[in-house]
Backbone as ProteinMPNN parsed JSONL, in Angstrom:
{"seq_chain_A": "MSPTSLTPYFRDAPTHLVEDWGPLDEATGPPMATAGFTLWEEGDQSVGIWVCGAGPSRWLLETHEFIYVVAGRMIVTRDGGEPVELATGDSAFFERGWAGTWEILEELRKLYVIFS", "coords_chain_A": {"N_chain_A": [[0.847, -1.167, 0.0], [0.538, 2.188, -0.775], [1.924, 4.769, 1.175], [1.013, 7.39, 0.888], [-1.374, 7.275, -0.361], [-4.92, 7.637, -0.674], [-6.53, 5.558, -1.135], [-6.385, 2.293, -0.188], [-4.256, -0.263, -1.503], [-2.922, -3.206, -3.185], [0.201, -3.589, -4.651], [1.285, -5.819, -5.927], [-0.142, -8.625, -5.535], [0.587, -11.448, -5.654], [3.27, -11.451, -4.818], [3.464, -9.734, -2.713], [4.793, -8.559, 0.338], [4.483, -10.296, 3.431], [3.645, -10.679, 6.934], [4.671, -12.683, 9.743], [2.147, -14.608, 11.169], [1.965, -16.569, 13.006], [1.196, -19.963, 14.243], [-1.599, -21.761, 12.833], [-4.653, -21.64, 14.43], [-6.853, -23.241, 13.86], [-5.863, -25.616, 12.858], [-5.811, -29.146, 12.452], [-3.992, -31.102, 12.478], [-0.475, -31.516, 12.276], [1.34, -28.504, 13.274], [0.538, -25.56, 11.412], [2.016, -23.077, 9.616], [1.272, -19.596, 9.411], [0.901, -16.504, 7.635], [0.495, -13.033, 6.825], [-1.072, -10.029, 5.526], [-2.764, -7.189, 6.388], [-4.846, -5.175, 4.642], [-6.995, -3.493, 5.051], [-9.095, -2.816, 7.849], [-11.896, -2.977, 9.97], [-13.571, -3.216, 12.837], [-15.033, -6.402, 12.92], [-14.534, -6.837, 10.291], [-12.491, -7.212, 7.389], [-9.831, -6.882, 4.94], [-7.387, -8.483, 3.041], [-4.246, -10.262, 2.59], [-3.596, -13.697, 2.928], [-1.495, -16.29, 3.935], [-0.801, -19.718, 4.097], [0.62, -22.726, 5.325], [0.763, -26.189, 4.203], [-1.73, -28.658, 5.139], [-4.347, -30.091, 7.294], [-7.425, -28.546, 8.409], [-10.072, -27.288, 10.512], [-13.102, -25.5, 10.314], [-15.436, -23.074, 11.548], [-17.271, -20.61, 10.601], [-17.746, -17.296, 11.714], [-18.313, -15.028, 10.415], [-18.97, -13.706, 7.103], [-17.015, -14.759, 4.272], [-15.141, -13.99, 1.437], [-12.982, -15.338, -0.963], [-10.052, -15.222, -3.057], [-7.956, -17.276, -4.76], [-4.623, -16.871, -4.98], [-2.285, -18.318, -5.224], [-1.425, -21.791, -5.007], [-3.178, -24.734, -3.684], [-6.222, -26.171, -2.443], [-8.561, -28.317, -0.747], [-11.878, -27.917, -0.033], [-14.416, -28.849, 2.181], [-17.652, -28.78, 2.941], [-19.524, -29.45, 5.894], [-21.336, -32.383, 5.543], [-21.349, -32.08, 2.817], [-19.974, -32.254, -0.562], [-16.497, -32.652, -1.456], [-14.6, -29.876, -2.711], [-12.205, -28.786, -4.942], [-10.028, -26.064, -4.833], [-7.982, -23.875, -6.651], [-5.162, -21.959, -7.918], [-6.342, -18.925, -9.157], [-9.015, -19.46, -8.699], [-12.142, -18.61, -7.077], [-14.098, -18.29, -4.063], [-16.98, -18.316, -1.912], [-17.789, -18.191, 1.449], [-20.327, -18.439, 3.618], [-21.523, -16.85, 6.652], [-21.551, -19.002, 9.411], [-20.765, -21.212, 7.986], [-19.511, -24.442, 8.086], [-16.931, -26.807, 8.213], [-14.179, -28.513, 6.571], [-10.866, -27.573, 5.591], [-8.444, -28.692, 3.504], [-5.337, -28.021, 2.95], [-3.344, -28.403, 0.26], [-0.955, -27.589, -0.875], [1.256, -24.878, -0.117], [-0.793, -22.105, 0.452], [-1.904, -19.049, -0.905], [-3.992, -16.437, -0.52], [-6.302, -13.84, -1.404], [-8.451, -12.118, 0.703], [-11.749, -11.218, 1.798], [-13.399, -10.33, 4.536], [-16.501, -10.083, 6.055], [-19.454, -8.843, 7.767]], "CA_chain_A": [[0.0, 0.0, 0.0], [1.276, 3.44, -0.815], [1.624, 5.525, 2.39], [0.381, 8.667, 0.577], [-2.611, 7.019, -1.08], [-6.169, 7.636, 0.077], [-7.159, 4.28, -1.434], [-5.462, 1.182, 0.052], [-4.144, -1.195, -2.633], [-1.751, -4.067, -3.292], [0.912, -3.396, -5.906], [1.472, -7.126, -6.558], [-0.629, -9.583, -4.529], [1.318, -12.718, -5.586], [4.582, -11.339, -4.174], [3.406, -8.726, -1.648], [5.391, -9.031, 1.582], [3.557, -10.617, 4.516], [4.294, -10.838, 8.238], [4.371, -13.939, 10.43], [0.968, -14.569, 12.029], [2.024, -17.706, 13.922], [0.519, -21.193, 13.82], [-3.045, -21.705, 12.607], [-5.44, -22.192, 15.545], [-7.824, -24.218, 13.351], [-5.169, -26.819, 12.372], [-6.218, -30.392, 13.112], [-2.846, -32.005, 12.364], [0.729, -30.798, 12.69], [1.219, -27.044, 13.183], [0.534, -24.957, 10.075], [2.475, -21.697, 9.703], [0.483, -18.617, 8.67], [1.437, -15.152, 7.489], [-0.503, -12.228, 6.142], [-0.981, -8.577, 5.477], [-4.095, -6.609, 6.429], [-4.926, -3.959, 3.847], [-8.028, -2.654, 5.674], [-9.791, -3.505, 8.94], [-12.83, -2.183, 10.767], [-14.337, -4.179, 13.629], [-14.789, -7.792, 12.522], [-14.428, -6.865, 8.832], [-11.127, -6.931, 6.957], [-9.395, -7.233, 3.595], [-5.95, -8.683, 3.084], [-3.605, -11.45, 2.02], [-3.342, -14.729, 3.927], [-0.658, -17.372, 3.447], [-0.83, -20.814, 5.067], [1.276, -23.958, 4.925], [-0.08, -27.363, 3.931], [-2.254, -29.424, 6.253], [-5.793, -30.077, 7.496], [-7.975, -27.63, 9.407], [-11.533, -27.32, 10.695], [-13.592, -24.123, 10.391], [-16.82, -22.671, 11.786], [-17.127, -19.175, 10.351], [-18.632, -16.378, 12.422], [-18.541, -13.927, 9.486], [-18.886, -14.105, 5.7], [-15.681, -14.592, 3.711], [-14.909, -14.208, 0.009], [-11.552, -15.514, -1.212], [-9.504, -15.419, -4.397], [-6.714, -18.021, -4.587], [-3.536, -16.288, -5.762], [-1.346, -19.414, -5.471], [-1.628, -22.981, -4.19], [-4.378, -25.567, -3.87], [-6.827, -26.751, -1.247], [-9.865, -28.963, -0.892], [-12.808, -27.484, 1.007], [-15.551, -29.758, 2.294], [-18.671, -28.336, 3.889], [-20.123, -30.573, 6.62], [-22.437, -32.999, 4.808], [-21.246, -31.766, 1.394], [-18.936, -32.883, -1.374], [-15.25, -31.881, -1.519], [-14.385, -29.003, -3.866], [-10.817, -28.335, -5.005], [-9.8, -24.689, -5.253], [-6.589, -23.699, -7.048], [-4.806, -20.635, -8.409], [-7.322, -18.301, -10.034], [-10.386, -19.76, -8.269], [-12.759, -17.798, -6.023], [-15.143, -18.989, -3.318], [-17.678, -17.555, -0.885], [-18.181, -18.967, 2.618], [-21.24, -17.594, 4.38], [-21.505, -16.954, 8.115], [-22.079, -20.287, 9.851], [-20.184, -22.303, 7.203], [-18.718, -25.358, 8.908], [-16.334, -27.874, 7.424], [-12.73, -28.65, 6.611], [-9.991, -27.136, 4.511], [-7.214, -29.482, 3.395], [-4.421, -27.266, 2.103], [-2.476, -29.391, -0.376], [0.343, -26.93, -1.021], [1.123, -23.548, 0.47], [-1.895, -21.337, -0.126], [-1.9, -17.581, -0.785], [-5.312, -15.979, -0.961], [-6.829, -12.539, -1.037], [-9.696, -12.376, 1.422], [-12.626, -10.145, 2.249], [-14.225, -10.825, 5.635], [-17.513, -9.063, 6.347], [-20.58, -9.303, 8.586]], "C_chain_A": [[0.899, 1.238, 0.0], [0.926, 4.271, 0.413], [0.934, 6.862, 2.107], [-0.961, 8.503, -0.121], [-3.819, 7.098, -0.158], [-6.92, 6.329, -0.12], [-6.16, 3.157, -1.189], [-5.436, 0.241, -1.167], [-2.914, -2.07, -2.472], [-1.101, -3.777, -4.631], [1.009, -4.733, -6.64], [1.108, -8.212, -5.545], [0.163, -10.899, -4.5], [2.664, -12.635, -4.868], [4.599, -10.329, -3.029], [3.969, -9.316, -0.357], [4.322, -9.238, 2.649], [4.354, -10.748, 5.804], [3.843, -12.13, 8.886], [3.163, -13.752, 11.342], [0.916, -15.767, 12.976], [1.273, -18.918, 13.404], [-0.999, -21.008, 13.73], [-3.789, -22.378, 13.755], [-6.36, -23.319, 15.09], [-7.189, -25.515, 12.846], [-5.614, -28.039, 13.167], [-5.143, -31.466, 13.01], [-1.631, -31.28, 12.904], [0.537, -29.286, 12.562], [1.339, -26.558, 11.741], [0.91, -23.489, 10.234], [1.564, -20.792, 8.872], [1.224, -17.285, 8.641], [0.371, -14.338, 6.777], [-0.172, -10.759, 6.143], [-2.41, -8.053, 5.439], [-4.069, -5.268, 5.7], [-5.896, -2.965, 4.477], [-8.716, -3.479, 6.744], [-10.69, -2.509, 9.659], [-13.719, -3.165, 11.527], [-13.987, -5.601, 13.223], [-14.711, -7.947, 10.997], [-12.994, -6.533, 8.43], [-10.899, -7.411, 5.531], [-7.896, -7.432, 3.673], [-5.488, -9.889, 2.302], [-3.355, -12.413, 3.166], [-2.54, -15.827, 3.266], [-0.64, -18.446, 4.524], [-0.145, -22.042, 4.482], [0.287, -25.099, 4.776], [-0.531, -28.04, 5.217], [-3.76, -29.314, 6.354], [-6.21, -29.072, 8.566], [-9.495, -27.728, 9.423], [-12.007, -25.9, 10.975], [-15.078, -24.061, 10.731], [-16.793, -21.153, 11.711], [-18.193, -18.346, 11.062], [-18.939, -15.142, 11.589], [-18.591, -14.515, 8.076], [-17.443, -13.942, 5.25], [-15.696, -14.907, 2.225], [-13.409, -14.343, -0.169], [-11.265, -15.61, -2.702], [-8.146, -16.077, -4.198], [-5.663, -17.452, -5.546], [-2.521, -17.366, -6.135], [-1.689, -20.573, -4.546], [-2.928, -23.701, -4.5], [-4.887, -26.03, -2.515], [-8.142, -27.428, -1.617], [-10.711, -28.496, 0.278], [-13.996, -28.439, 0.999], [-16.481, -29.243, 3.373], [-19.224, -29.56, 4.611], [-21.33, -31.086, 5.841], [-22.373, -32.779, 3.304], [-20.126, -32.533, 0.705], [-17.672, -32.024, -1.359], [-15.169, -31.071, -2.813], [-12.926, -28.569, -3.835], [-10.777, -26.912, -5.531], [-8.314, -24.539, -5.542], [-6.39, -22.277, -7.568], [-5.83, -20.131, -9.418], [-8.766, -18.552, -9.65], [-10.834, -18.804, -7.166], [-13.808, -18.635, -5.313], [-15.746, -18.035, -2.29], [-18.107, -18.515, 0.206], [-19.065, -18.076, 3.475], [-21.085, -17.837, 5.879], [-22.174, -18.262, 8.507], [-21.531, -21.467, 9.07], [-19.307, -23.139, 8.128], [-18.189, -26.474, 8.024], [-14.827, -27.858, 7.547], [-12.079, -28.033, 5.38], [-8.751, -28.013, 4.577], [-6.319, -28.724, 2.422], [-3.372, -28.242, 1.583], [-1.067, -28.868, -0.625], [0.162, -25.508, -0.547], [0.111, -22.709, -0.296], [-1.678, -19.854, 0.128], [-3.232, -17.125, -1.344], [-5.498, -14.516, -0.604], [-8.147, -12.838, -0.348], [-10.439, -11.076, 1.718], [-13.535, -10.771, 3.299], [-15.206, -9.722, 6.004], [-18.675, -9.686, 7.096], [-21.801, -9.629, 7.746]], "O_chain_A": [[1.902, 1.292, 0.712], [-0.258, 4.472, 0.685], [0.318, 7.422, 3.014], [-1.617, 9.495, -0.439], [-3.756, 6.68, 0.998], [-7.842, 6.02, 0.636], [-5.169, 3.064, -1.913], [-6.471, -0.016, -1.782], [-1.988, -1.738, -1.732], [-1.79, -3.725, -5.65], [0.833, -4.775, -7.857], [1.964, -8.664, -4.785], [0.395, -11.429, -3.413], [3.152, -13.645, -4.36], [5.651, -10.094, -2.435], [3.651, -10.452, -0.003], [3.378, -8.456, 2.758], [5.574, -10.907, 5.781], [2.748, -12.619, 8.606], [3.146, -12.854, 12.184], [-0.079, -15.957, 13.675], [0.773, -18.919, 12.279], [-1.59, -20.206, 14.453], [-3.576, -23.561, 14.023], [-6.619, -24.251, 15.851], [-7.909, -26.429, 12.444], [-5.774, -27.981, 14.386], [-5.362, -32.609, 13.411], [-1.729, -30.521, 13.868], [-0.335, -28.835, 11.819], [2.135, -27.077, 10.958], [0.207, -22.738, 10.909], [1.137, -21.16, 7.778], [2.053, -16.988, 9.501], [-0.555, -14.899, 6.191], [0.845, -10.313, 6.674], [-3.186, -8.427, 4.56], [-3.356, -4.346, 6.097], [-5.666, -1.756, 4.45], [-8.904, -4.686, 6.586], [-10.309, -1.368, 9.921], [-14.53, -3.866, 10.922], [-12.815, -5.976, 13.18], [-14.81, -9.058, 10.477], [-12.353, -5.682, 9.046], [-11.653, -8.221, 4.992], [-7.199, -6.637, 4.304], [-6.211, -10.455, 1.482], [-2.949, -12.0, 4.252], [-2.864, -16.253, 2.158], [-0.486, -18.149, 5.708], [-0.305, -22.358, 3.303], [-0.875, -24.992, 5.169], [0.16, -28.013, 6.236], [-4.39, -28.558, 5.614], [-5.46, -28.784, 9.498], [-10.114, -28.193, 8.466], [-11.402, -25.18, 11.769], [-15.871, -24.879, 10.268], [-16.345, -20.486, 12.644], [-19.383, -18.66, 11.013], [-19.734, -14.298, 12.002], [-18.287, -15.692, 7.882], [-16.721, -13.093, 5.772], [-16.196, -15.949, 1.802], [-12.641, -13.567, 0.399], [-12.112, -16.02, -3.496], [-7.274, -15.509, -3.542], [-5.804, -17.543, -6.765], [-1.959, -17.339, -7.23], [-2.182, -20.368, -3.437], [-3.667, -23.349, -5.42], [-4.121, -26.251, -1.577], [-8.743, -27.146, -2.653], [-10.324, -28.65, 1.436], [-14.515, -28.792, -0.06], [-16.154, -29.262, 4.56], [-19.377, -30.614, 3.993], [-22.238, -30.321, 5.517], [-23.254, -33.243, 2.58], [-19.433, -33.348, 1.314], [-17.76, -30.8, -1.26], [-15.611, -31.521, -3.87], [-12.455, -28.044, -2.827], [-11.406, -26.59, -6.54], [-7.478, -25.015, -4.775], [-7.337, -21.494, -7.644], [-6.148, -20.805, -10.398], [-9.666, -17.927, -10.21], [-10.015, -18.262, -6.423], [-14.348, -19.58, -5.888], [-15.105, -17.076, -1.858], [-18.722, -19.543, -0.077], [-18.601, -17.065, 4.002], [-20.589, -18.876, 6.313], [-23.243, -18.594, 7.994], [-21.792, -22.614, 9.433], [-18.469, -22.609, 8.857], [-18.912, -27.018, 7.189], [-14.262, -27.283, 8.478], [-12.657, -27.983, 4.294], [-8.082, -28.065, 5.609], [-6.523, -28.781, 1.209], [-2.612, -28.83, 2.353], [-0.101, -29.629, -0.587], [-0.95, -24.979, -0.566], [0.153, -22.616, -1.523], [-1.314, -19.448, 1.231], [-3.559, -17.394, -2.499], [-4.929, -14.018, 0.368], [-8.882, -13.727, -0.778], [-9.848, -10.006, 1.865], [-14.346, -11.642, 2.985], [-14.814, -8.579, 6.236], [-18.865, -10.902, 7.069], [-22.833, -10.029, 8.286]]}, "name": "protein", "num_of_chains": 1, "seq": "MSPTSLTPYFRDAPTHLVEDWGPLDEATGPPMATAGFTLWEEGDQSVGIWVCGAGPSRWLLETHEFIYVVAGRMIVTRDGGEPVELATGDSAFFERGWAGTWEILEELRKLYVIFS"}
């Protein structure tokens, strides 16, 4: 993001620098390293980049989330649903209350929009 800009932006999302966010709380196997960069945040809403190492995790979302996969692959499976593979260039929407698993197959980099 340009420090003099009134509009936050990413110059290059695939290579934008991220900071260490520690291990993923939702991991259900070995620890999964995460990193990210928050472009905008207000209350429980935010926009940014998230990077996560490979492994399984379990999610119960308390907000809506839209993602765009910049790099990597994962399989998302809603409780009671069929697995869906998401890869570079794919987008997905997870509504508030979505419950299921994410199996990250290779390091994942996504743009995210979290909103109420």
